[in-house]
MIDOSE-1310 file (N, C-alpha, C; in nm, 2 decimals, decimal comma, always signed):
residues 191
mvra	-1,63/+7,57/+1,98/-1,71/+7,46/+1,92/-1,67/+7,33/+1,97; -1,77/+7,24/+1,99/-1,75/+7,10/+2,04/-1,82/+7,01/+1,94; -1,75/+6,91/+1,90/-1,80/+6,81/+1,81/-1,88/+6,71/+1,90; -2,01/+6,69/+1,88/-2,09/+6,62/+1,98/-2,18/+6,52/+1,92
flai	-2,22/+6,42/+2,00/-2,32/+6,32/+1,95/-2,38/+6,26/+2,07; -2,50/+6,20/+2,05/-2,57/+6,13/+2,16/-2,57/+5,98/+2,13; -2,54/+5,90/+2,23/-2,52/+5,76/+2,21/-2,56/+5,67/+2,33; -2,58/+5,55/+2,31/-2,60/+5,45/+2,41/-2,47/+5,37/+2,43
dlpd	-2,42/+5,37/+2,55/-2,30/+5,29/+2,58/-2,33/+5,14/+2,58; -2,23/+5,06/+2,55/-2,24/+4,91/+2,55/-2,18/+4,86/+2,68; -2,23/+4,75/+2,74/-2,17/+4,70/+2,86/-2,02/+4,65/+2,82; -1,94/+4,66/+2,92/-1,80/+4,62/+2,90/-1,78/+4,48/+2,84
else	-1,86/+4,38/+2,89/-1,85/+4,25/+2,84/-1,88/+4,24/+2,69; -1,98/+4,32/+2,65/-2,02/+4,32/+2,51/-1,91/+4,38/+2,42; -1,86/+4,49/+2,47/-1,75/+4,56/+2,39/-1,63/+4,46/+2,38; -1,60/+4,39/+2,49/-1,49/+4,29/+2,48/-1,52/+4,18/+2,39
gigk	-1,64/+4,13/+2,39/-1,68/+4,02/+2,29/-1,67/+4,07/+2,15; -1,71/+4,19/+2,12/-1,70/+4,24/+1,99/-1,56/+4,26/+1,95; -1,48/+4,31/+2,05/-1,33/+4,32/+2,02/-1,27/+4,19/+1,98; -1,31/+4,08/+2,04/-1,25/+3,95/+2,00/-1,29/+3,91/+1,86
avss	-1,42/+3,94/+1,83/-1,47/+3,91/+1,69/-1,39/+3,99/+1,59; -1,37/+4,12/+1,62/-1,30/+4,21/+1,53/-1,16/+4,16/+1,51; -1,10/+4,11/+1,62/-0,96/+4,06/+1,61/-0,95/+3,95/+1,50; -1,05/+3,87/+1,50/-1,05/+3,76/+1,41/-1,07/+3,81/+1,26
wrrt	-1,16/+3,91/+1,25/-1,19/+3,97/+1,11/-1,07/+4,05/+1,07; -1,00/+4,11/+1,16/-0,89/+4,20/+1,13/-0,77/+4,12/+1,07; -0,75/+4,00/+1,12/-0,64/+3,92/+1,07/-0,66/+3,88/+0,92; -0,78/+3,88/+0,87/-0,81/+3,84/+0,73/-0,81/+3,96/+0,64
qkgr	-0,81/+4,09/+0,68/-0,83/+4,20/+0,59/-0,71/+4,29/+0,57; -0,60/+4,27/+0,65/-0,48/+4,33/+0,63/-0,48/+4,49/+0,62; -0,54/+4,55/+0,71/-0,54/+4,70/+0,72/-0,63/+4,77/+0,62; -0,72/+4,70/+0,56/-0,81/+4,77/+0,47/-0,93/+4,83/+0,53
iswi	-0,94/+4,82/+0,66/-1,06/+4,87/+0,74/-1,00/+4,95/+0,86; -1,06/+5,06/+0,88/-1,03/+5,14/+1,01/-1,13/+5,09/+1,11; -1,08/+5,00/+1,20/-1,17/+4,94/+1,30/-1,18/+5,03/+1,42; -1,30/+5,03/+1,48/-1,33/+5,11/+1,60/-1,28/+5,04/+1,72
ppen	-1,20/+5,11/+1,81/-1,15/+5,04/+1,93/-1,27/+5,00/+2,02; -1,26/+4,88/+2,09/-1,37/+4,84/+2,17/-1,42/+4,94/+2,27; -1,33/+5,03/+2,32/-1,37/+5,13/+2,42/-1,46/+5,24/+2,36; -1,46/+5,25/+2,23/-1,53/+5,35/+2,16/-1,66/+5,30/+2,09
lhvt	-1,69/+5,17/+2,11/-1,81/+5,11/+2,05/-1,94/+5,17/+2,12; -2,04/+5,19/+2,05/-2,16/+5,25/+2,10/-2,28/+5,24/+2,00; -2,40/+5,27/+2,04/-2,51/+5,28/+1,95/-2,53/+5,43/+1,93; -2,51/+5,49/+1,81/-2,54/+5,63/+1,79/-2,68/+5,66/+1,78
llfl	-2,73/+5,76/+1,86/-2,87/+5,80/+1,85/-2,88/+5,92/+1,76; -2,79/+6,02/+1,78/-2,79/+6,14/+1,69/-2,65/+6,19/+1,69; -2,60/+6,22/+1,57/-2,47/+6,29/+1,55/-2,51/+6,44/+1,54; -2,46/+6,52/+1,63/-2,49/+6,67/+1,63/-2,39/+6,75/+1,56
gdvl	-2,27/+6,70/+1,54/-2,17/+6,77/+1,47/-2,11/+6,88/+1,56; -2,06/+6,99/+1,50/-2,00/+7,10/+1,57/-2,11/+7,18/+1,64; -2,10/+7,20/+1,77/-2,20/+7,27/+1,85/-2,13/+7,38/+1,93; -2,19/+7,49/+1,94/-2,13/+7,60/+2,03/-2,13/+7,55/+2,17
kedl	-2,02/+7,57/+2,25/-2,01/+7,53/+2,39/-2,13/+7,59/+2,47; -2,17/+7,71/+2,44/-2,28/+7,77/+2,52/-2,41/+7,71/+2,49; -2,43/+7,63/+2,38/-2,55/+7,56/+2,35/-2,56/+7,43/+2,42; -2,45/+7,38/+2,48/-2,46/+7,24/+2,54/-2,56/+7,24/+2,65
hria	-2,58/+7,34/+2,73/-2,67/+7,34/+2,84/-2,82/+7,32/+2,79; -2,85/+7,39/+2,68/-2,98/+7,38/+2,62/-3,00/+7,24/+2,56; -2,90/+7,18/+2,50/-2,91/+7,04/+2,45/-2,93/+6,95/+2,56; -2,85/+6,96/+2,67/-2,87/+6,88/+2,79/-3,01/+6,89/+2,85
aacr	-3,06/+7,01/+2,86/-3,20/+7,02/+2,91/-3,30/+6,95/+2,83; -3,29/+6,96/+2,69/-3,38/+6,89/+2,60/-3,36/+6,74/+2,62; -3,24/+6,69/+2,64/-3,22/+6,55/+2,65/-3,28/+6,50/+2,79; -3,26/+6,58/+2,89/-3,32/+6,54/+3,02/-3,47/+6,52/+3,01
avay	-3,54/+6,62/+2,94/-3,68/+6,61/+2,92/-3,72/+6,49/+2,84; -3,65/+6,45/+2,74/-3,68/+6,33/+2,66/-3,66/+6,21/+2,74; -3,55/+6,20/+2,82/-3,52/+6,08/+2,90/-3,63/+6,05/+3,00; -3,70/+6,16/+3,05/-3,80/+6,14/+3,15/-3,92/+6,06/+3,09
gisp	-3,95/+6,07/+2,97/-4,06/+6,00/+2,91/-4,04/+5,86/+2,85; -3,92/+5,80/+2,87/-3,89/+5,67/+2,81/-3,84/+5,58/+2,92; -3,91/+5,46/+2,92/-3,87/+5,35/+3,02/-3,74/+5,28/+2,97; -3,66/+5,23/+3,06/-3,55/+5,14/+3,02/-3,60/+5,03/+2,93
fmle	-3,51/+4,98/+2,84/-3,55/+4,87/+2,75/-3,43/+4,78/+2,72; -3,45/+4,68/+2,64/-3,35/+4,58/+2,61/-3,31/+4,58/+2,46; -3,18/+4,57/+2,43/-3,14/+4,55/+2,30/-3,05/+4,43/+2,29; -3,05/+4,36/+2,17/-2,97/+4,24/+2,15/-2,89/+4,26/+2,02
pkgt	-2,76/+4,25/+2,04/-2,67/+4,25/+1,92/-2,69/+4,13/+1,83; -2,72/+4,15/+1,71/-2,75/+4,03/+1,62/-2,72/+4,06/+1,48; -2,64/+3,98/+1,42/-2,61/+3,99/+1,27/-2,51/+4,09/+1,24; -2,46/+4,08/+1,12/-2,36/+4,18/+1,07/-2,41/+4,23/+0,93
gvfp	-2,36/+4,35/+0,89/-2,40/+4,41/+0,77/-2,31/+4,52/+0,73; -2,35/+4,59/+0,62/-2,27/+4,70/+0,57/-2,36/+4,81/+0,52; -2,31/+4,93/+0,52/-2,37/+5,05/+0,46/-2,28/+5,10/+0,35; -2,33/+5,15/+0,24/-2,47/+5,15/+0,21/-2,52/+5,02/+0,16
hatr	-2,44/+4,94/+0,09/-2,48/+4,80/+0,05/-2,36/+4,72/+0,02; -2,37/+4,59/+0,00/-2,26/+4,50/-0,02/-2,18/+4,52/-0,14; -2,23/+4,59/-0,25/-2,15/+4,61/-0,36/-2,06/+4,73/-0,35; -2,09/+4,82/-0,25/-2,01/+4,94/-0,22/-2,00/+4,95/-0,07
prvl	-1,94/+4,86/+0,00/-1,94/+4,87/+0,15/-1,85/+4,99/+0,20; -1,90/+5,07/+0,28/-1,82/+5,18/+0,34/-1,81/+5,17/+0,49; -1,92/+5,11/+0,55/-1,92/+5,09/+0,70/-1,96/+4,95/+0,73; -1,89/+4,88/+0,82/-1,92/+4,75/+0,87/-1,99/+4,76/+1,00
wigl	-2,10/+4,69/+1,03/-2,17/+4,70/+1,15/-2,23/+4,57/+1,20; -2,27/+4,58/+1,33/-2,35/+4,47/+1,40/-2,49/+4,53/+1,42; -2,59/+4,45/+1,38/-2,72/+4,49/+1,39/-2,78/+4,48/+1,53; -2,90/+4,52/+1,55/-2,96/+4,52/+1,68/-3,11/+4,47/+1,67
sgdi	-3,15/+4,39/+1,76/-3,29/+4,35/+1,77/-3,33/+4,38/+1,92; -3,45/+4,34/+1,95/-3,50/+4,37/+2,09/-3,61/+4,48/+2,08; -3,61/+4,57/+2,17/-3,71/+4,67/+2,17/-3,68/+4,79/+2,08; -3,67/+4,76/+1,95/-3,64/+4,86/+1,85/-3,75/+4,97/+1,85
prls	-3,88/+4,94/+1,87/-3,98/+5,05/+1,87/-3,95/+5,15/+1,98; -3,90/+5,11/+2,09/-3,87/+5,20/+2,20/-3,74/+5,28/+2,17; -3,65/+5,21/+2,11/-3,52/+5,28/+2,07/-3,55/+5,38/+1,96; -3,64/+5,35/+1,86/-3,68/+5,44/+1,76/-3,76/+5,56/+1,82
rlhd	-3,84/+5,53/+1,92/-3,91/+5,64/+1,98/-3,82/+5,74/+2,05; -3,72/+5,68/+2,12/-3,61/+5,77/+2,18/-3,54/+5,85/+2,08; -3,50/+5,79/+1,97/-3,43/+5,86/+1,86/-3,52/+5,98/+1,81; -3,65/+5,94/+1,78/-3,74/+6,04/+1,72/-3,77/+6,16/+1,81
rles	-3,78/+6,13/+1,94/-3,81/+6,23/+2,04/-3,69/+6,32/+2,05; -3,57/+6,26/+2,05/-3,45/+6,34/+2,06/-3,43/+6,43/+1,93; -3,46/+6,37/+1,82/-3,45/+6,45/+1,69/-3,54/+6,57/+1,69; -3,67/+6,54/+1,74/-3,77/+6,65/+1,74/-3,73/+6,76/+1,84
alsv	-3,69/+6,72/+1,96/-3,65/+6,82/+2,06/-3,53/+6,90/+2,02; -3,44/+6,84/+1,96/-3,32/+6,91/+1,92/-3,34/+6,99/+1,79; -3,43/+6,95/+1,71/-3,46/+7,03/+1,59/-3,51/+7,17/+1,63; -3,59/+7,18/+1,74/-3,63/+7,31/+1,79/-3,52/+7,40/+1,83
lghp	-3,41/+7,34/+1,86/-3,29/+7,41/+1,90/-3,20/+7,44/+1,78; -3,24/+7,40/+1,66/-3,16/+7,43/+1,54/-3,07/+7,32/+1,50; -3,09/+7,20/+1,55/-3,01/+7,09/+1,50/-3,10/+7,00/+1,41; -3,08/+7,02/+1,28/-3,16/+6,94/+1,19/-3,13/+6,79/+1,19
genr	-3,23/+6,71/+1,17/-3,22/+6,57/+1,17/-3,14/+6,52/+1,05; -3,11/+6,39/+1,05/-3,04/+6,34/+0,93/-3,14/+6,32/+0,82; -3,09/+6,31/+0,70/-3,17/+6,30/+0,58/-3,19/+6,15/+0,54; -3,19/+6,06/+0,64/-3,20/+5,92/+0,62/-3,28/+5,86/+0,74
dfap	-3,34/+5,74/+0,71/-3,41/+5,67/+0,82/-3,31/+5,63/+0,93; -3,36/+5,62/+1,05/-3,28/+5,57/+1,16/-3,26/+5,42/+1,14; -3,13/+5,38/+1,14/-3,10/+5,24/+1,12/-3,01/+5,20/+1,24; -3,07/+5,15/+1,35/-2,99/+5,12/+1,47/-2,88/+5,01/+1,45
hitl	-2,76/+5,04/+1,49/-2,65/+4,95/+1,47/-2,53/+4,99/+1,56; -2,43/+4,90/+1,56/-2,30/+4,93/+1,63/-2,20/+4,93/+1,51; -2,14/+5,05/+1,49/-2,04/+5,06/+1,39/-1,91/+4,99/+1,43; -1,86/+4,90/+1,35/-1,74/+4,83/+1,38/-1,62/+4,89/+1,31
grvr	-1,63/+4,94/+1,19/-1,52/+5,00/+1,12/-1,56/+5,06/+0,99; -1,47/+5,14/+0,93/-1,49/+5,21/+0,81/-1,40/+5,15/+0,70; -1,45/+5,12/+0,59/-1,38/+5,05/+0,48/-1,30/+5,16/+0,41; -1,17/+5,13/+0,39/-1,08/+5,22/+0,32/-1,08/+5,20/+0,17
spla	-1,09/+5,07/+0,14/-1,09/+5,03/-0,01/-1,20/+4,92/-0,03; -1,32/+4,96/-0,07/-1,42/+4,86/-0,09/-1,38/+4,74/-0,18; -1,31/+4,77/-0,29/-1,27/+4,66/-0,38/-1,17/+4,56/-0,31; -1,09/+4,62/-0,22/-0,98/+4,54/-0,15/-1,04/+4,44/-0,05
iaki	-1,16/+4,46/+0,00/-1,22/+4,37/+0,10/-1,33/+4,28/+0,04; -1,34/+4,28/-0,10/-1,45/+4,20/-0,16/-1,43/+4,05/-0,13; -1,31/+4,00/-0,11/-1,29/+3,86/-0,09/-1,34/+3,82/+0,05; -1,32/+3,91/+0,15/-1,36/+3,87/+0,29/-1,50/+3,91/+0,32
lptf	-1,56/+3,99/+0,24/-1,69/+4,04/+0,28/-1,80/+3,93/+0,29; -1,80/+3,83/+0,20/-1,90/+3,72/+0,23/-1,88/+3,65/+0,36; -1,75/+3,63/+0,40/-1,72/+3,57/+0,53/-1,77/+3,65/+0,64; -1,74/+3,78/+0,64/-1,79/+3,87/+0,74/-1,94/+3,87/+0,76
ladg	-2,01/+3,88/+0,64/-2,16/+3,88/+0,64/-2,21/+3,74/+0,69; -2,15/+3,63/+0,65/-2,19/+3,50/+0,69/-2,16/+3,47/+0,83; -2,05/+3,51/+0,88/-2,01/+3,49/+1,02/-2,12/+3,54/+1,12; -2,17/+3,66/+1,09/-2,26/+3,72/+1,18/-2,21/+3,75/+1,32
fsaq	-2,29/+3,79/+1,41/-2,25/+3,81/+1,54/-2,38/+3,81/+1,63; -2,37/+3,75/+1,74/-2,48/+3,75/+1,84/-2,42/+3,76/+1,98; -2,50/+3,82/+2,07/-2,46/+3,83/+2,21/-2,58/+3,85/+2,29; -2,57/+3,83/+2,42/-2,68/+3,84/+2,51/-2,74/+3,98/+2,51
afpv	-2,87/+3,99/+2,52/-2,94/+4,12/+2,53/-2,88/+4,20/+2,65; -2,88/+4,33/+2,63/-2,84/+4,42/+2,74/-2,94/+4,53/+2,77; -2,95/+4,57/+2,89/-3,04/+4,68/+2,92/-2,99/+4,81/+2,89; -3,08/+4,90/+2,84/-3,05/+5,04/+2,81/-3,12/+5,12/+2,92
refv	-3,04/+5,18/+3,00/-3,10/+5,25/+3,12/-3,07/+5,40/+3,11; -2,98/+5,44/+3,01/-2,94/+5,58/+2,99/-2,89/+5,60/+2,85; -2,87/+5,73/+2,82/-2,80/+5,76/+2,70/-2,70/+5,88/+2,74; -2,61/+5,91/+2,65/-2,50/+6,00/+2,69/-2,48/+6,10/+2,58
lyrs	-2,45/+6,22/+2,63/-2,40/+6,33/+2,54/-2,25/+6,32/+2,54; -2,19/+6,30/+2,42/-2,05/+6,29/+2,41/-1,98/+6,40/+2,34; -1,86/+6,43/+2,38/-1,78/+6,52/+2,30/-1,68/+6,43/+2,23; -1,65/+6,46/+2,10/-1,56/+6,38/+2,02/-1,45/+6,46/+1,97
dlgp	-1,33/+6,43/+2,01/-1,21/+6,50/+1,97/-1,13/+6,41/+1,88; -1,10/+6,46/+1,76/-1,03/+6,38/+1,66/-0,88/+6,41/+1,68; -0,80/+6,30/+1,68/-0,66/+6,31/+1,69/-0,59/+6,21/+1,60; -0,45/+6,22/+1,60/-0,38/+6,13/+1,51/-0,40/+5,98/+1,53
rgav	-0,44/+5,94/+1,65/-0,47/+5,80/+1,69/-0,62/+5,77/+1,68; -0,70/+5,86/+1,63/-0,84/+5,83/+1,62/-0,92/+5,92/+1,71; -1,04/+5,90/+1,72/-1,13/+5,98/+1,81/-1,12/+5,94/+1,95; -1,13/+6,05/+2,04/-1,14/+6,03/+2,18/-1,28/+6,08/+2,22
ytpi	-1,36/+5,99/+2,29/-1,49/+6,03/+2,33/-1,49/+6,06/+2,48; -1,55/+6,18/+2,51/-1,56/+6,22/+2,65/-1,70/+6,25/+2,69; -1,76/+6,18/+2,79/-1,89/+6,20/+2,83/-1,91/+6,34/+2,88; -2,01/+6,41/+2,84/-2,05/+6,55/+2,89/-2,15/+6,53/+3,00
erfp	-2,26/+6,45/+2,97/-2,36/+6,43/+3,06/-2,44/+6,30/+3,03; -2,48/+6,23/+3,13/-2,56/+6,11/+3,12/-2,70/+6,14/+3,15; -2,79/+6,07/+3,08/-2,94/+6,09/+3,10/-3,01/+5,96/+3,13; -3,04/+5,94/+3,25/-3,11/+5,81/+3,29/-3,25/+5,81/+3,23
ltpg	-3,29/+5,70/+3,18/-3,43/+5,68/+3,13/-3,52/+5,66/+3,25; -3,63/+5,74/+3,25/-3,72/+5,74/+3,36/-3,86/+5,73/+3,30; -3,94/+5,63/+3,34/-4,08/+5,62/+3,29/-4,15/+5,74/+3,32; -4,23/+5,79/+3,23/-4,32/+5,90/+3,24/-4,44/+5,88/+3,17
egg	-4,51/+5,98/+3,12/-4,63/+5,96/+3,05/-4,62/+5,88/+2,92; -4,50/+5,90/+2,86/-4,48/+5,82/+2,73/-4,43/+5,68/+2,75; -4,39/+5,65/+2,88/-4,34/+5,52/+2,92/-4,25/+5,45/+2,83
């Protein structure tokens, strides 16, 4: 079994910029949040969970077919927020603007193609974001949460030219993400 997910990588400059912002927020929260290392930041398209190794080639074939029908597009990191909501924050994130309709179309097509292979979609709406960290104690960060939400975050828009099938291995120092295959976006009939 392989723990897998589909994601959009961030440009190095953006990951570094987010890392600097996280360093500032980290100083104020004293270990109450498990922050994602800059090298692991990404936009999750679909979390597949545990997948049989022999199914990876079928997943990759479906992803190649979906990538063919989507043109490259732009996304812009903008704003901060929490899931599920500010009274019970569990995940801190940076939002996205830009060509969200094309991003949603990519997500929906991947979800549809992979459901045929037995990978059910999530039971919630797609909410594009960049996960920054997971809250260990929601009550303990109540004092800094207004500052985090008010500070926001913005960065230059970046092009999305591909998405990646990743393997995720959990270890004592956190997750290690290994790319299995990259799927270049190529205009096709669905553009």
